[in-house]
N, C-alpha and C positions, 0 to 999 in steps of 0.2 A: 620624150623618152614612157618604157609600156613597159611594165615591168607584171609579168604572170605573176598570178594571184597564190599569194602561198597556201600552206597547208594546213596552218589554225581558221584560212576563212574554207577555205571547201570539206573540212574534216568538221563537224557535227561538234565534238567531243572538246576538242581541240578550240575552233571559235566559241563555243559556252565559257570554259575557261579564261582564255583570254578576252573577251566581254566581262568578265569576272570581276577580273586582276587587274583592269584599266581601273571598272569604280573604287578598289579597296582603291587602289594610287588616289585618284581624286579625294575620298575622304581623308587617310590622313595626309594630307598636303594643304586642303584644311584645317587639321588641328595645330598645324603649327611644327617648328623646325626637330623636335621630338623626335613625334610620328612617324613624319616624313621619310627622318634618318635610318631611322628603326625598318623601316617598309622598305629605303633603297637595300639594307641591307641582307634583306632577306628577299626579295629581287633579285641580289648579285645573287645569292644561294643558289636558286630558284632556278639561274640561268644555267648557270655552272653545272647544276646536274642533268639540266636540257644537253647540255654540249656533250655532257660524257653518255651520253646514251647509249651508244655500244657498246664503249668497253664497261660502262657496268651491266650492260645483259649477257655478254659474256662472262664477268665476276659474276654477277647471278644464278647464271646457269654452270660453271665449276663448283656450287656450295652446291645449288641443289644436286648438283648431280653425284657430289660425292660424299653426300651423307643420305641419298637417297634413290642411289640408281639400283636396279636389283639384280640378284644373282640372277643367271644364267635366261640373262635379257636375249635379246633375240640378234640385237645390235650392240657393237663395244659402244662403251662408255663415249670412247675417242672419237668416233666413229659418229654418234650421236650428236655432239660435239661440231663438229663441221658441218655436217646436213642444216643441225638451228642459226650457226653464224652464215650461210649463208644466204640462208630465211631471214634473217634479220635484214643484212642487205637489200636482199630484193625486198621489204616493205620497205625500210630506207628512202629508193628509191623511189617507190611506188607511189608512195604519201608524199611525197616533195620536203622531206626531213635530211637530204642531202641532192649535190649535186651534180649531172652525170660527171661533171669536171674536177670533181673533188675524188669522186670515187674513181677515178685514170686515179690520180695522184695515190690515191688509197692503194693501190693492185699494185703501184709500185713501189713500195713504199712493203706491201706481201710478199714483193719477188723477192722483194730487198732483203727482208725478211729468213724468210724460208732458205733461200741461199745460203746464208750466215750460219743457220742453224743445221742446215749438213754440213757442213763443215767443223762446226763447233762440238753437237753431237760424234761426230771422228773422234776430234779429238778429248771428248770425253767430258768437259767440260761441264754437262751437266746430261740428264737421259728421261726418256719417257718410260714409265713404271709397266706402263700395262698398257694392251694387244691393241692393234687394230689391223682394218683391208685399208683405211684411206689414210695414206702415210705414204715418202717419200724416203728411202730408207728408215733408218731409223726414226723419222719425225713426220707426227700424225700430221694433217693434212691444216685441223683446226689449229694451229700454234705462227700463221701466217694470220689471221684474223685478229691473235695477241697485238701483234705490232700496226696490223692497218688502221686499232681502235686507236693509236694513239692520234695517227694521221687522221683520223675521224674528225676526235677532237680537237685538235688544233686545230683545222677547219672551219665546224663547227665554233669554236669558242670566238673564231676571225670576225667570220658575221653576224653569231649575237651581240660581242661588246662591240661592234664598228673603232675596232682598233683602229688608228691611225700613230704616227710615231716621229719622236726627234731624232735628227742620226741614226737613223736604223743603219745595220751594215750595209753595204754593197751587195747586190746579189750574186756579184762573180765572187766577192774573195769568198760568201758562203759555201757556193758549190765545191772551191777548193779547198774549204777548213771541210766537205764531207767526203768528198773525196779521200781524202788524206787518213780520214776516221775507219772510213769504213776498211777501205784498204789495210789499215792497223788493226783490226781484229783477227785479221791471218795471218796476215804476217809476227806479230807478238810473236806467236808460238814457235818461231822457226827464227828471228831474229829480235832487235834489243825494243822495248815495248815502250809508242814514241808517246804513249797518252798522259805524260808530263805536258809535256810541249806544244801536245793538241789544245789540256786544258785552259796554257798560257793563250794560243790562239783563238780564242772559244772568247778567253776575259778579255782580250784586248780588242777584239770587235765588237763584241758585244755591250761593256761596261760605259760604255760614251749614250748608250742607246737610251732613251723612255720609250715610256710605251703608253699611248693614252689610250682612252675607252668611256666608254657610254654603260651606263646600268643602267641610268631612268635617264634623266631631261641637262645630267648635266657630265664633262665631261672630270673621270679622275685619270691618275697618270700615277707610275712605279718606274722603278728602273729594270730594262725589257730582263737585264741575265737574272734580276731577282725573281723573275715573273716564272724563267723558264727552269730554276731551281727549286722551287718551290712546286713545280707541277710536277719538274722528275722523284722527290720527295714522294708524292700520293700514285707514284711509278712506282715507287719500291716498297707503295704497300700493301698497294695489288699484286707483285709479285710474290709479297709476303704471304696472303692467300690463297696465291696460287698455287704455292708448292705443299701453302698449307693440306687444303687440298686433294693433294700426290697428281695437278698437271703439270707437274712436271718434276724434280728435285736434283738437289747439287749431292758432292758425294758428301758435305756431311752430312747431310739428309736423308741416305742411305740408311741407319739403326733405328732413325728418327725422326718428328722435324724438327729445325731447328732454325732462328731468325737468320733472315738473307744474308752474307754478310755485308755490311757498311758499301765495302768495294765496290761491291755492284750496282751503290747508287751514283759512283762515276761512268759505267760503264751506261745504267741508261740516259745520262748527263748528254752524254756522247750519241747516242743513237736517235736521240730526242732534236740536237744538234739540225742530226740528218732529215729526220722526218720534216721539226720547220722549215727545212731549206727547199723539200718539196713543196709543204704550201704558201710559203712567200712568193713560191716562182710562178703558182696560179692567183694568188691573192693580190701582189705587184703591189708591194706598203706602199702610202701613202700617208706627204706627210701633215703632221698637224699643224697648225694656223692661226693663229689670236683669233678668227672669224669663229672658234672651235669653242670659246669656254664655255659660250653658255650652248644650248643647243633645244631647238623645238619638241616637243613633246612625240616618242617614237610610232610610225606611223603603224605598227602593230604591237602586243602588246608583248611581257617577256616571253614569252615563249609562241616564237614561229620558225618558221621553215624555209628553206632552201628556195631566194627568190631564183629564177633568170640571171644574167650577164647582161643589163639593160644598157644602151646605144644612146651617149650622148651627144649633143648636136654633132660633135668637132670627129664622132665616128669612135670613137676609143672607148672599149666595152668597157662600165660600170657605171655612178653618178658617185654624188656626193649629195652631204645636206644639202637642202635649202640656202641660201645666201653664202655659200660655198667654195672656193673658186675652182673653177669645170674641167681644170687640170690634173689629171692627179701625176703624182712625185714618181717617177721609173727611176728610182733609185736601184743603178745597177752602177 
């Protein structure tokens, strides 16, 4: 098996951080269970933050440009956000923080989100109050990157936490559900909104599933449905930040900012299922077995980057940790 060097090994600032973080972990482990537990909690937060790199950068740009964008600037704020988003995406690929396969999946979600934006803005669901040149109809092009940031997070967190699953939903069933969700976002304006049935279908598929993830040396677990709901909650928080910075506004926010309706939580949950399905199709969920109960130390520190897709002796892309089965569970 081969594995190309990650950015943590090739990029000096990350390499130094990774080495320091590894020494910190060893000191925490030597001091006992309490110190090790605190370190693992800290490591969890660092990994989550690193997984949010693209989305966090976009959120930060929305805040900074809202507070400090100069009047009479030669480029519109929305256009700057579009150019900055492209630059961030290029940098992530150049520094191997994202694989080309992941970028392709994220591009698909970018296109899916932009198509929905065009329809929803025409229906008056929300609007973009500032001028721009880089736009399609009433939709500035930076908006597609906001959808892409969800896909970027899911792809990166999947890799950083080395996800394994028990009773993962069949990928074909998720594809059917995702297609139904996407169609309903359009048809709900002209016929019965089926989101309650879609919520029920999502619960039926995801409720039995358990996600196993490695923060440090052992695998932890939680219900997959709970994990998806927690991610949706943070997306809803980010949407409140986006509307507070007038990146876009809903009709009830035209006279002044107000919190985004909790009903949008459900919309984002359904949209996230589409993104999850795309990422799962790329990553091919692998089954958790008892051999994963404990794990060897990670080959790299908490902050790592995108490895190349290795090839096992069986010719299947991807590999499992040492001591684990050599085959991957194709949960279809």
